[in-house]
C-alpha positions as CSV (number, residue, x, y, z in Angstrom):
1,X,-10.5,-5.2,-22.3
2,X,-12.6,-8.1,-21.2
3,X,-10.1,-10.8,-20.3
4,X,-12.0,-13.5,-22.3
5,X,-9.2,-16.1,-22.1
6,X,-8.3,-15.5,-18.5
7,X,-10.2,-15.4,-15.2
8,X,-9.5,-11.7,-14.8
9,X,-8.4,-8.7,-16.8
10,X,-5.8,-6.5,-15.1
11,X,-4.3,-3.0,-15.4
12,X,-1.0,-2.2,-13.6
13,X,-0.6,1.5,-12.8
14,X,2.9,3.0,-12.5
15,X,3.5,6.7,-11.4
16,X,6.6,8.1,-12.9
17,X,8.5,11.3,-11.9
18,X,11.9,11.7,-13.5
19,X,12.1,7.9,-14.1
20,X,13.9,7.7,-17.5
21,X,16.5,5.4,-16.0
22,X,14.3,3.0,-14.2
23,X,11.0,2.9,-16.0
24,X,12.2,1.1,-19.1
25,X,13.6,-1.7,-17.0
26,X,10.2,-2.1,-15.2
27,X,8.3,-2.2,-18.5
28,X,10.8,-4.7,-19.9
29,X,10.4,-6.9,-16.9
30,X,6.7,-6.8,-17.3
31,X,7.2,-7.8,-21.0
32,X,9.3,-10.8,-19.9
33,X,6.5,-11.9,-17.6
34,X,3.9,-11.5,-20.4
35,X,6.1,-13.6,-22.7
36,X,6.5,-16.2,-20.0
37,X,2.7,-16.5,-19.7
38,X,2.0,-16.2,-23.4
39,X,-1.3,-14.2,-23.2
40,X,-1.6,-10.5,-23.5
41,X,-5.3,-10.0,-24.3
42,X,-6.3,-9.2,-20.7
43,X,-3.3,-7.2,-19.5
44,X,-2.2,-3.6,-19.9
45,X,-0.1,-1.0,-18.2
46,X,-0.9,2.6,-17.3
47,X,1.9,5.1,-16.8
48,X,1.2,8.5,-15.2
49,X,4.2,10.8,-15.9
50,X,4.0,13.5,-13.3
51,X,5.8,16.3,-11.5
52,X,5.2,18.8,-8.7
53,X,4.1,22.4,-9.3
54,X,7.7,23.5,-8.6
55,X,10.2,21.3,-10.3
56,X,13.9,21.5,-11.2
57,X,15.0,21.9,-14.8
58,X,16.8,18.5,-14.6
59,X,13.6,16.7,-13.5
60,X,11.5,18.5,-16.1
61,X,14.0,17.4,-18.9
62,X,14.0,13.8,-17.5
63,X,10.2,13.7,-17.7
64,X,10.3,14.8,-21.3
65,X,12.9,12.1,-22.0
66,X,10.6,9.6,-20.3
67,X,7.7,10.5,-22.6
68,X,10.0,10.1,-25.6
69,X,11.2,6.7,-24.3
70,X,7.6,5.6,-23.7
71,X,6.6,6.6,-27.2
72,X,9.4,4.5,-28.7
73,X,8.7,1.5,-26.5
74,X,5.0,1.2,-27.3
75,X,5.6,-0.7,-30.5
76,X,8.1,-3.1,-29.0
77,X,5.9,-4.2,-26.2
78,X,3.4,-7.0,-26.7
79,X,0.9,-5.6,-24.2
80,X,-1.0,-2.3,-24.4
81,X,0.9,0.6,-22.8
82,X,-1.2,3.6,-21.9
83,X,0.6,6.8,-21.1
84,X,-2.1,8.8,-19.4
85,X,-2.8,11.8,-21.6
86,X,0.5,11.4,-23.4
87,X,1.7,14.3,-21.3
88,X,3.3,15.4,-17.9
89,X,0.7,15.9,-15.2
90,X,1.3,18.8,-12.8
91,X,0.2,17.5,-9.4
92,X,-0.1,19.1,-6.0
93,X,-0.2,15.9,-4.0
94,X,2.6,13.9,-5.6
95,X,2.7,10.1,-6.0
96,X,-0.6,9.4,-4.3
97,X,-2.4,11.7,-6.7
98,X,-0.6,10.1,-9.6
99,X,-1.6,6.6,-8.5
100,X,-5.2,7.8,-8.0
101,X,-5.3,9.3,-11.5
102,X,-4.1,6.1,-13.1
103,X,-6.2,3.7,-11.0
104,X,-9.3,5.8,-11.4
105,X,-8.8,5.8,-15.2
106,X,-8.3,2.1,-15.3
107,X,-11.4,1.3,-13.2
108,X,-13.6,3.8,-15.0
109,X,-12.5,3.5,-18.6
110,X,-10.5,0.3,-19.2
111,X,-11.7,-2.5,-17.0
112,X,-15.2,-3.9,-17.7
113,X,-16.1,-6.3,-15.0
114,X,-16.4,-5.9,-11.2
115,X,-13.9,-8.8,-10.8
116,X,-11.2,-7.2,-13.0
117,X,-8.1,-6.1,-11.2
118,X,-6.2,-2.9,-10.8
119,X,-2.7,-3.0,-9.3
120,X,-0.1,-0.4,-8.2
121,X,3.6,-0.8,-9.1
122,X,6.6,1.5,-8.9
123,X,8.9,2.6,-11.7
124,X,12.0,1.2,-10.0
125,X,10.6,-2.4,-9.7
126,X,11.1,-5.6,-11.5
127,X,8.6,-8.4,-11.4
128,X,8.8,-12.2,-11.2
129,X,8.2,-14.3,-14.3
130,X,4.8,-15.5,-13.0
131,X,3.6,-12.0,-12.1
132,X,1.3,-11.5,-15.0
133,X,-0.1,-15.0,-15.0
134,X,-0.8,-14.8,-11.3
135,X,-2.6,-11.5,-11.4
136,X,-4.7,-12.7,-14.3
137,X,-5.6,-16.2,-13.1
138,X,-5.0,-16.7,-9.4
139,X,-8.2,-16.3,-7.3
140,X,-8.3,-14.3,-4.1
141,X,-10.8,-14.0,-1.2
142,X,-11.3,-10.5,0.2
143,X,-11.4,-6.9,-0.7
144,X,-7.8,-6.5,-1.8
145,X,-4.4,-8.3,-1.9
146,X,-0.7,-7.8,-1.3
147,X,2.3,-9.3,-3.2
148,X,5.6,-10.5,-1.7
149,X,8.6,-8.2,-2.2
150,X,12.3,-8.6,-2.2
151,X,14.5,-5.5,-2.4
152,X,17.6,-5.8,-4.6
153,X,20.7,-4.2,-3.0
154,X,23.6,-3.4,-5.2
155,X,26.3,-2.6,-2.6
156,X,27.2,-3.9,0.8
157,X,26.0,-0.7,2.4
158,X,22.6,-1.0,0.6
159,X,22.3,-4.6,1.7
160,X,23.0,-3.6,5.3
161,X,20.5,-0.8,5.3
162,X,17.8,-2.7,3.4
163,X,18.1,-5.7,5.7
164,X,17.4,-3.5,8.7
165,X,14.4,-1.9,6.9
166,X,12.9,-5.2,5.7
167,X,13.3,-6.5,9.3
168,X,11.4,-3.5,10.5
169,X,8.6,-4.1,8.0
170,X,8.4,-7.8,9.0
171,X,8.5,-7.0,12.7
172,X,5.5,-4.6,12.3
173,X,3.5,-7.2,10.4
174,X,4.4,-10.0,12.8
175,X,3.5,-7.9,15.8
176,X,0.1,-6.9,14.4
177,X,-0.7,-10.4,13.5
178,X,0.3,-11.7,16.9
179,X,-1.9,-9.1,18.5
180,X,-4.9,-10.3,16.4
181,X,-5.2,-7.1,14.5
182,X,-7.1,-7.3,11.2
183,X,-4.5,-4.7,9.8
184,X,-1.5,-7.1,9.9
185,X,-0.5,-6.8,6.3
186,X,2.2,-5.1,4.3
187,X,1.3,-1.7,2.8
188,X,3.9,-1.1,0.1
189,X,2.8,0.9,-3.0
190,X,4.4,-1.4,-5.5
191,X,2.9,-4.6,-4.0
192,X,-0.8,-4.1,-3.7
193,X,-4.0,-4.3,-5.7
194,X,-7.8,-4.9,-5.6
195,X,-10.7,-5.5,-8.0
196,X,-13.0,-2.9,-9.6
197,X,-15.8,-3.5,-7.2
198,X,-13.8,-3.1,-4.0
199,X,-11.8,-0.1,-5.4
200,X,-15.1,1.7,-5.9
201,X,-16.6,0.5,-2.7
202,X,-13.7,1.8,-0.5
203,X,-13.6,5.1,-2.3
204,X,-10.4,4.5,-4.3
205,X,-6.8,5.5,-3.8
206,X,-6.4,8.6,-1.7
207,X,-4.5,11.5,-3.2
208,X,-1.7,12.0,-0.7
209,X,1.9,12.9,-1.1
210,X,3.0,10.0,1.2
211,X,1.5,7.0,3.0
212,X,-1.2,6.8,0.3
213,X,-0.5,3.0,0.2
214,X,-1.1,2.6,3.9
215,X,-4.3,4.6,3.9
216,X,-5.6,2.8,0.8
217,X,-5.0,-0.7,2.3
218,X,-6.7,0.5,5.6
219,X,-9.7,1.6,3.6
220,X,-9.8,-1.8,1.8
221,X,-9.6,-3.7,5.0
222,X,-12.7,-2.0,6.3
223,X,-14.7,-3.6,3.6
224,X,-13.2,-7.0,3.6
225,X,-10.1,-9.1,4.4
226,X,-6.7,-8.7,2.6
227,X,-5.4,-11.7,0.7
228,X,-2.0,-12.4,-0.8
229,X,-1.1,-13.3,-4.4
230,X,1.7,-15.9,-4.8
231,X,4.1,-13.9,-6.9
232,X,6.9,-11.4,-6.2
233,X,8.0,-7.8,-6.9
234,X,11.7,-6.7,-6.7
235,X,11.9,-3.0,-5.8
236,X,15.3,-1.2,-6.0
237,X,17.1,0.1,-2.9
238,X,17.7,3.6,-4.2
239,X,17.7,6.5,-1.8
240,X,15.2,9.3,-2.3
241,X,14.0,12.5,-0.6
242,X,10.8,12.9,-2.7
243,X,8.6,11.9,0.3
244,X,9.2,11.9,4.0
245,X,8.6,8.2,4.7
246,X,9.2,4.9,3.0
247,X,12.1,2.8,1.7
248,X,13.9,5.5,-0.3
249,X,13.6,8.0,2.5
250,X,15.1,5.6,5.0
251,X,17.9,4.6,2.7
252,X,18.8,8.2,2.1
253,X,18.9,8.9,5.9
254,X,20.8,5.7,6.4
255,X,23.5,6.8,4.0
256,X,23.7,10.2,5.8
257,X,23.7,9.0,9.4
258,X,23.0,5.4,10.4
259,X,22.2,6.1,14.0
260,X,19.6,8.8,13.2
261,X,18.1,6.7,10.5
262,X,17.6,3.8,13.0
263,X,16.1,6.3,15.5
264,X,13.6,7.5,12.9
265,X,12.0,4.0,12.6
266,X,9.0,3.5,14.7
267,X,9.6,0.1,16.2
268,X,7.0,-0.9,18.8
269,X,8.2,-3.1,21.6
270,X,6.9,-6.6,22.2
271,X,5.2,-5.2,25.3
272,X,3.4,-2.6,23.1
273,X,2.0,-5.3,20.9
274,X,0.9,-7.2,24.0
275,X,-1.0,-4.1,25.1
276,X,-2.6,-4.0,21.7
277,X,-3.7,-7.6,21.9
278,X,-5.3,-7.1,25.3
279,X,-7.1,-3.9,24.0
280,X,-8.4,-5.7,20.9
281,X,-9.8,-8.6,23.1
282,X,-11.5,-6.0,25.3
283,X,-13.0,-4.2,22.3
284,X,-14.4,-7.5,21.1
285,X,-16.0,-8.1,24.6
286,X,-17.2,-4.6,25.0
287,X,-20.8,-5.1,23.9
288,X,-21.3,-7.9,26.4
289,X,-20.3,-5.9,29.4
290,X,-19.4,-2.2,28.8
291,X,-18.9,-1.3,32.4
292,X,-16.5,-4.1,33.1
293,X,-14.4,-3.3,30.0
294,X,-14.3,0.4,30.9
295,X,-13.1,-0.5,34.4
296,X,-10.2,-2.5,32.8
297,X,-9.3,0.5,30.6
298,X,-9.4,2.8,33.6
299,X,-7.0,0.5,35.5
300,X,-4.4,0.8,32.7
301,X,-3.0,4.3,32.8
302,X,-1.7,4.3,29.2
303,X,-4.8,2.8,27.7
304,X,-7.0,5.1,29.8
305,X,-5.0,8.1,28.6
306,X,-5.2,7.0,25.0
307,X,-9.0,6.5,24.8
308,X,-9.6,9.9,26.4
309,X,-6.9,11.7,24.4
310,X,-8.4,10.4,21.1
311,X,-12.0,10.7,22.2
312,X,-12.2,7.0,21.5
313,X,-14.3,6.0,24.5
314,X,-17.2,8.3,23.5
315,X,-17.1,6.9,20.0
316,X,-17.2,3.3,21.2
317,X,-20.1,4.1,23.5
318,X,-22.0,5.7,20.6
319,X,-21.2,2.8,18.4
320,X,-22.5,0.3,20.9
321,X,-25.7,2.3,21.5
322,X,-26.4,2.4,17.8
323,X,-25.7,-1.3,17.1
324,X,-28.7,-3.6,16.9
325,X,-26.8,-6.6,18.2
326,X,-23.3,-7.8,19.2
327,X,-22.6,-9.1,15.7
328,X,-23.2,-5.6,14.2
329,X,-21.0,-4.0,16.9
330,X,-18.2,-6.5,16.1
331,X,-18.3,-5.7,12.4
332,X,-18.2,-2.0,13.0
333,X,-15.7,-1.7,15.9
334,X,-12.7,-2.6,13.7
335,X,-13.7,0.0,11.2
336,X,-13.6,2.5,14.1
337,X,-10.3,1.2,15.5
338,X,-8.7,1.0,12.0
339,X,-5.1,0.8,10.8
340,X,-4.5,4.5,11.6
341,X,-5.9,4.2,15.1
342,X,-3.9,1.0,15.7
343,X,-0.7,2.9,14.9
344,X,-1.7,5.8,17.1
345,X,-2.4,3.3,20.0
346,X,1.1,1.7,19.5
347,X,2.9,5.0,19.3
348,X,1.1,6.3,22.3
349,X,2.1,3.3,24.4
350,X,5.6,3.6,23.1
351,X,5.9,7.3,23.6
352,X,4.3,7.1,27.0
């Protein structure tokens, strides 16, 4: 697949575990987007049907039904549909491992150029009419990109819960941006992608049972900025207990007990983001006057406790000593204080 008629070629990877109800809708939505664009030469979809080592009989039967449905849909779709291995993959690490299998396959065997794109989508998602055209033609600057999302509640209760969850996601992004963090972007598995070059450069999708999207975007941000494509994905609001974090998990908890579901969300205060902003400014100034910055950290009990608790101070000192100049230190320090460390900092200030 070379994408000779479009700027890029693209492969969209969808992990599927017991998705016989939702996956056909997602594939049909992609078909509508392809028809809207009118060019299929550079676009294809990879589905990874998977299940854990221990699986219920119901889920196993659903996966077999999914394979049968996919076999029947192949001829009706105008784009190539690759069902990885034409079988069910037994996986120890769940959705992250499934995403990795599909994205690795696309990058290594299907996409030919460094600029070609690999994207992640979920089986319970619909896409905007301009989705395919945008991912094939719209340029980006950076190591990866996100896509706007809009959940689709079907009931008043779903709408109430999803409004809260989307507000939570937007608050986190806004807070990180206002603090000047380079990690102020959404990290949702159905709304992200990168090109072949940066996928390989960052080491690919991590095989994790949850938060694989967060860790993947953090890895991408270490090698370049994150851009945004002007299209949209429409995830469902279904509840799920397959993983211990994310939209489906929150919706499941919200239906069980609204108060406990709200308590489970990590919602940093405005003050916590202000502490983060101050800390990031101090990090940027560290190479100029390490002793002054360390005195500032010592004067703030919470920050002082964080940098010693995490062994962070010793790492910053070593990084500064091994940097040839201030510019090199600046480029490296935000790889050290990455998305994971940022959330640890916020949580530590909140918990403290």
